[in-house]
C-alpha positions as CSV (number, residue, x, y, z in Angstrom):
1,M,-11.6,4.1,-25.2
2,I,-9.5,5.9,-22.9
3,D,-9.1,9.6,-22.8
4,I,-6.2,9.5,-20.7
5,D,-4.9,13.3,-21.6
6,Q,-8.7,13.7,-20.0
7,A,-7.9,11.9,-17.5
8,F,-4.4,13.1,-16.9
9,A,-5.2,16.7,-16.8
10,P,-5.2,17.2,-12.6
11,A,-1.6,15.4,-12.6
12,A,-0.3,17.4,-15.4
13,A,-1.5,20.7,-13.6
14,Y,-0.1,20.0,-10.1
15,V,3.4,19.1,-11.5
16,A,3.2,22.2,-14.0
17,E,2.3,24.3,-10.9
18,A,5.4,22.6,-9.2
19,R,3.0,21.2,-6.7
20,I,4.2,17.9,-6.9
21,P,7.6,16.9,-8.4
22,G,6.2,14.3,-10.6
23,A,3.2,12.1,-11.3
24,T,2.4,9.1,-13.2
25,L,-1.4,7.9,-14.2
26,G,-2.0,4.2,-15.2
27,I,-5.2,2.9,-16.3
28,V,-6.6,-0.6,-17.3
29,T,-9.8,-2.3,-18.4
30,A,-10.7,-5.8,-17.4
31,T,-10.5,-6.1,-21.3
32,G,-7.2,-5.3,-21.1
33,E,-6.9,-1.8,-22.6
34,R,-4.4,0.3,-21.0
35,A,-2.9,4.1,-21.1
36,V,0.0,5.7,-19.2
37,R,1.0,9.3,-19.0
38,V,4.3,10.7,-16.9
39,A,5.3,14.2,-16.4
40,G,7.7,16.0,-14.3
41,H,10.7,14.6,-12.4
42,A,11.9,11.5,-10.8
43,A,14.1,13.6,-8.7
44,L,15.0,17.3,-8.1
45,V,18.0,17.0,-5.9
46,P,20.8,16.6,-6.0
47,E,20.1,16.9,-9.5
48,A,17.2,16.8,-11.8
49,E,16.2,13.1,-13.3
50,A,13.3,13.3,-15.8
51,L,10.4,10.7,-14.4
52,T,9.5,7.7,-17.1
53,E,7.3,5.3,-17.4
54,Q,9.9,2.8,-16.2
55,H,10.9,4.4,-12.9
56,W,10.2,2.3,-9.8
57,F,8.5,3.6,-6.9
58,D,7.9,3.3,-3.4
59,L,4.7,2.4,-2.7
60,A,4.7,2.7,0.7
61,S,1.6,1.3,2.2
62,V,-0.2,0.2,-1.0
63,S,2.0,-2.6,0.0
64,K,-0.6,-3.8,2.1
65,V,-2.8,-4.5,-0.3
66,V,-0.8,-5.4,-3.3
67,A,1.1,-8.3,-1.3
68,T,0.2,-8.6,2.3
69,T,-3.6,-8.7,1.9
70,T,-3.0,-11.0,-1.4
71,M,-0.5,-13.3,1.0
72,I,-3.0,-13.8,3.6
73,L,-6.0,-14.6,1.6
74,E,-4.0,-16.9,-0.4
75,L,-2.4,-18.7,2.6
76,A,-6.4,-18.9,3.9
77,D,-7.6,-20.2,0.3
78,A,-4.8,-23.2,0.8
79,G,-5.8,-23.8,4.2
80,K,-3.1,-22.6,6.2
81,L,-4.5,-20.2,8.0
82,D,-8.3,-19.4,8.9
83,L,-9.4,-15.4,9.0
84,D,-11.6,-16.1,11.9
85,R,-9.0,-17.8,13.9
86,P,-6.4,-15.7,16.4
87,L,-3.3,-14.7,15.3
88,T,-1.3,-17.2,18.0
89,D,-2.0,-20.1,15.2
90,A,0.6,-18.7,13.4
91,I,2.4,-16.4,16.2
92,F,2.6,-18.6,19.0
93,D,4.5,-16.4,21.6
94,L,2.5,-13.3,20.7
95,R,2.7,-11.6,24.5
96,Q,3.8,-15.1,25.7
97,Y,4.4,-13.4,29.2
98,D,0.2,-13.2,29.8
99,V,-0.8,-16.1,27.6
100,A,-4.4,-16.0,30.2
101,N,-5.0,-12.2,29.6
102,A,-3.2,-10.1,26.8
103,P,-6.0,-9.3,24.4
104,E,-3.2,-9.1,21.3
105,R,-4.0,-13.0,21.6
106,R,-7.6,-12.8,20.8
107,L,-7.0,-10.9,17.8
108,T,-7.7,-12.6,14.7
109,F,-6.3,-12.4,10.9
110,R,-9.6,-10.5,9.6
111,D,-9.6,-8.3,12.9
112,C,-6.2,-7.1,11.5
113,L,-7.3,-6.7,7.8
114,A,-10.3,-5.1,8.8
115,H,-8.0,-2.6,11.0
116,R,-11.0,-3.3,14.0
117,T,-8.5,-3.5,16.6
118,F,-7.4,-1.6,19.9
119,L,-3.6,-1.0,18.6
120,P,-2.3,2.3,17.8
121,A,-2.4,3.7,13.9
122,V,1.5,4.0,14.6
123,E,4.9,3.8,16.7
124,P,8.5,4.7,16.3
125,I,9.7,1.4,16.3
126,Y,13.3,2.5,14.3
127,T,13.7,4.3,17.6
128,Y,14.2,1.8,19.5
129,G,16.7,0.0,17.9
130,D,17.9,-1.5,14.7
131,D,18.1,-5.1,14.8
132,P,15.4,-6.2,12.5
133,D,14.9,-9.6,14.9
134,R,14.8,-7.7,18.0
135,L,12.5,-5.4,16.8
136,R,10.1,-8.3,15.6
137,A,10.3,-9.2,19.1
138,F,9.4,-5.8,20.5
139,V,6.4,-6.0,18.3
140,L,4.9,-9.4,19.9
141,Q,5.9,-8.4,23.3
142,R,4.8,-4.9,23.6
143,E,1.6,-4.5,25.5
144,W,0.2,-2.1,23.2
145,R,-1.5,1.2,24.2
146,H,-5.7,0.5,24.0
147,G,-7.8,3.0,21.7
148,P,-10.9,2.8,19.1
149,P,-10.7,1.2,16.1
150,V,-7.9,3.0,13.8
151,Y,-6.3,2.6,10.4
152,S,-3.2,0.7,11.7
153,D,0.6,0.1,10.7
154,I,0.8,-2.2,13.6
155,N,-2.3,-4.6,12.7
156,F,-0.2,-5.2,9.1
157,L,3.0,-5.8,11.0
158,L,1.5,-8.6,12.5
159,L,0.1,-10.0,9.5
160,G,3.7,-9.8,8.1
161,I,5.1,-11.7,11.0
162,A,2.4,-14.3,10.4
163,I,3.2,-15.1,7.1
164,E,7.3,-14.9,7.9
165,R,6.1,-17.6,10.7
166,I,3.7,-19.5,7.9
167,T,6.0,-19.8,4.9
168,G,9.7,-19.9,7.0
169,Q,10.7,-17.3,4.5
170,S,10.8,-13.5,4.1
171,L,7.9,-11.6,2.5
172,S,10.4,-10.9,-0.2
173,A,10.4,-14.5,-1.0
174,W,6.7,-14.2,-2.4
175,P,6.3,-14.5,-5.9
176,L,5.2,-11.1,-6.9
177,G,5.4,-10.6,-10.7
178,D,6.8,-8.5,-13.1
179,G,7.3,-4.7,-12.0
180,L,6.5,-5.5,-8.4
181,S,9.7,-6.2,-6.2
182,Y,10.9,-5.2,-2.4
183,G,13.5,-2.7,-2.4
184,P,16.1,-2.3,-3.4
185,P,14.1,-2.0,-6.8
186,L,15.6,-4.1,-10.3
187,G,15.7,-0.3,-11.9
188,S,15.8,3.4,-11.6
189,A,14.2,4.4,-8.5
190,V,12.0,7.7,-7.3
191,A,13.4,9.7,-4.9
192,T,11.4,10.4,-1.9
193,E,12.9,12.0,0.9
194,F,15.8,13.4,2.5
195,C,15.8,11.3,5.9
196,H,17.4,12.7,8.9
197,W,17.5,9.6,10.9
198,R,19.6,8.1,7.7
199,G,21.2,11.2,7.0
200,R,20.9,10.9,3.2
201,M,18.2,11.4,0.3
202,L,16.4,8.0,-0.3
203,K,16.2,7.1,-3.6
204,G,15.8,3.0,-4.0
205,E,15.6,2.6,-0.5
206,V,12.2,2.0,1.5
207,H,10.9,5.2,2.9
208,D,9.0,4.2,6.0
209,E,11.6,4.4,9.0
210,N,10.0,1.0,10.8
211,C,10.1,-1.1,7.4
212,S,13.9,0.0,7.0
213,A,14.8,-0.8,10.5
214,M,13.1,-4.2,10.2
215,G,14.8,-5.1,7.1
216,G,13.2,-3.3,4.4
217,A,10.2,-6.1,3.7
218,T,7.3,-5.8,6.4
219,G,3.6,-6.3,6.1
220,H,3.2,-2.3,6.1
221,A,5.3,-1.2,3.6
222,G,8.5,-2.2,1.6
223,L,7.2,-2.7,-2.1
224,F,8.5,-0.9,-5.3
225,G,6.6,-1.0,-8.1
226,T,6.3,0.3,-11.9
227,V,3.3,1.5,-13.2
228,A,3.2,-1.6,-15.5
229,G,3.5,-3.9,-12.3
230,V,0.9,-2.1,-10.4
231,L,-1.4,-1.8,-13.6
232,A,-0.6,-5.9,-14.1
233,F,-1.6,-6.6,-10.5
234,A,-5.2,-4.5,-11.0
235,Q,-6.0,-6.4,-13.9
236,G,-5.7,-9.5,-12.1
237,L,-8.4,-8.8,-9.9
238,L,-10.5,-7.2,-12.7
239,D,-10.5,-10.1,-14.6
240,G,-10.2,-12.7,-11.9
241,S,-7.0,-14.0,-13.2
242,G,-5.0,-13.3,-10.1
243,A,-7.9,-13.7,-7.6
244,S,-10.1,-16.7,-6.5
245,P,-13.7,-15.7,-6.1
246,A,-13.3,-16.1,-2.0
247,M,-10.4,-13.7,-2.4
248,L,-12.6,-11.2,-4.8
249,D,-15.5,-11.5,-2.1
250,A,-12.8,-10.8,0.7
251,I,-11.7,-7.6,-0.6
252,R,-15.0,-6.5,-2.1
253,T,-17.1,-7.1,1.4
254,R,-17.1,-4.6,4.2
255,Q,-16.0,-6.0,6.9
256,F,-15.6,-2.9,9.6
257,E,-17.5,0.5,8.4
258,H,-15.9,1.2,5.1
259,R,-13.1,-1.2,5.5
260,T,-13.3,-4.7,3.7
261,C,-10.1,-7.2,3.9
262,G,-7.4,-4.6,3.6
263,W,-8.9,-2.2,1.3
264,D,-11.0,0.5,1.6
265,S,-14.6,1.2,0.0
266,R,-15.8,4.1,-1.4
267,N,-17.5,6.5,1.3
268,P,-18.0,10.2,1.5
269,G,-14.6,12.3,1.2
270,W,-12.4,9.3,0.5
271,P,-9.3,9.6,-1.9
272,G,-10.8,8.1,-5.1
273,G,-13.4,10.5,-6.1
274,E,-17.3,10.5,-5.9
275,T,-18.3,9.5,-9.0
276,C,-16.8,5.9,-9.0
277,S,-19.4,3.0,-8.5
278,P,-20.2,1.7,-4.9
279,A,-18.0,-1.4,-6.0
280,T,-15.0,0.5,-6.1
281,I,-12.0,-0.2,-3.6
282,G,-8.6,1.7,-2.9
283,H,-5.8,2.2,-0.9
284,T,-3.1,5.0,-0.9
285,G,0.3,5.4,0.2
286,F,1.8,8.0,2.4
287,T,4.9,8.6,-0.5
288,G,1.9,9.8,-3.0
289,T,1.2,6.5,-4.4
290,G,-2.4,4.9,-4.7
291,L,-4.3,2.1,-6.7
292,W,-8.2,2.1,-7.3
293,I,-10.6,-0.4,-8.7
294,D,-14.1,0.1,-9.9
295,F,-15.4,-3.7,-10.3
296,D,-19.0,-2.2,-11.6
297,R,-17.1,-0.4,-14.8
298,G,-14.3,-2.6,-15.0
299,V,-11.4,-0.2,-14.6
300,A,-8.9,0.6,-12.5
301,W,-6.3,3.3,-11.9
302,T,-3.3,4.1,-10.3
303,L,-1.6,7.5,-9.3
304,L,2.1,7.2,-8.7
305,T,3.5,10.2,-7.5
306,N,6.8,11.7,-5.5
307,R,5.0,14.4,-3.5
308,V,7.3,13.7,-0.3
309,H,10.4,14.8,-2.5
310,P,12.4,16.5,-1.2
311,T,10.3,16.4,2.1
312,R,6.9,15.8,3.2
313,H,7.1,19.1,5.0
314,S,6.9,21.3,2.0
315,A,3.9,23.6,0.8
316,G,3.2,20.9,-2.1
317,A,3.1,17.9,-0.2
318,A,-0.1,17.9,1.1
319,S,-1.9,18.9,-2.3
320,I,-2.0,14.7,-3.0
321,F,-5.3,14.8,-1.0
322,S,-7.0,17.3,-3.4
323,L,-5.4,15.9,-6.6
324,R,-6.2,12.1,-6.0
325,S,-10.0,12.6,-5.8
326,E,-9.6,15.3,-8.7
327,T,-8.2,12.4,-10.6
328,G,-10.6,9.9,-9.7
329,E,-13.5,12.3,-11.1
330,A,-11.2,12.7,-14.2
331,V,-10.6,9.0,-14.6
332,I,-14.3,7.8,-14.7
333,A,-15.1,10.7,-17.0
334,A,-12.7,9.9,-19.0
335,V,-13.3,6.1,-19.7
336,G,-17.4,7.0,-19.7
């Protein structure tokens, strides 16, 4: 039995203290038991709107695992790519003006999934233009500055382009299941932030500037989801119905430091809390979202907030970092 009120207590307190506008917590077990709690607002400005279970959240970087990682691993399962082969198997023109020496041409799919490349964390690609095809060409032909391996949006931008090349379609054409969609979402959306580049409050359009400029569906962001949609995805991993044994092995096995293929695994100080089992993986999103799956306990939880509303620079926006770990501890206590 899930004590959802106990699990939701930290988030309820943060909402009551106006540290975040709203929060939804969903928990699902491998046997299919589910529980959801909601508090606060989907929007505060330009007018208040109460948050409900039916609202769609901009999942931000949770897109990397729910969509992109899943797509790459399914293509590998189908024999359409080899994780240990270079990206150039799919992207022939990657750094095509320096075929002999460009280090980008030696990066593998697994390198990018595990964030073990030299690529930077992020780049303001949207400042170079707003034509999606031209910006993709920019990503492919740019001589990227080198650095130590870091968690990188660029890794997943490249993986998204590889998927588009292999399938011949936009990422938005991939079947994702009910409650998951590249924007605009199919129902009422949670507001994120006033974007000074676009000059408006964002609600129902992707928050990430680079994703927006590149068409709204990229490897690193763009996915929207309801709590039910995210929980259905998580349950598919817990009970094995949504992934092959090879895919499950890839997302559960550490590839580089604490990273698996696409996911983060439990490590000291991570956002999933300290009481989950060592067989726990998770991922967060900048807008205030997150998903964690504890395979040993057979439980998964998603914490969905709009912590960047109305701005990422508010005093409460940074409180998500403590809320996530507090929620992880509360969930494990609540499921026993």
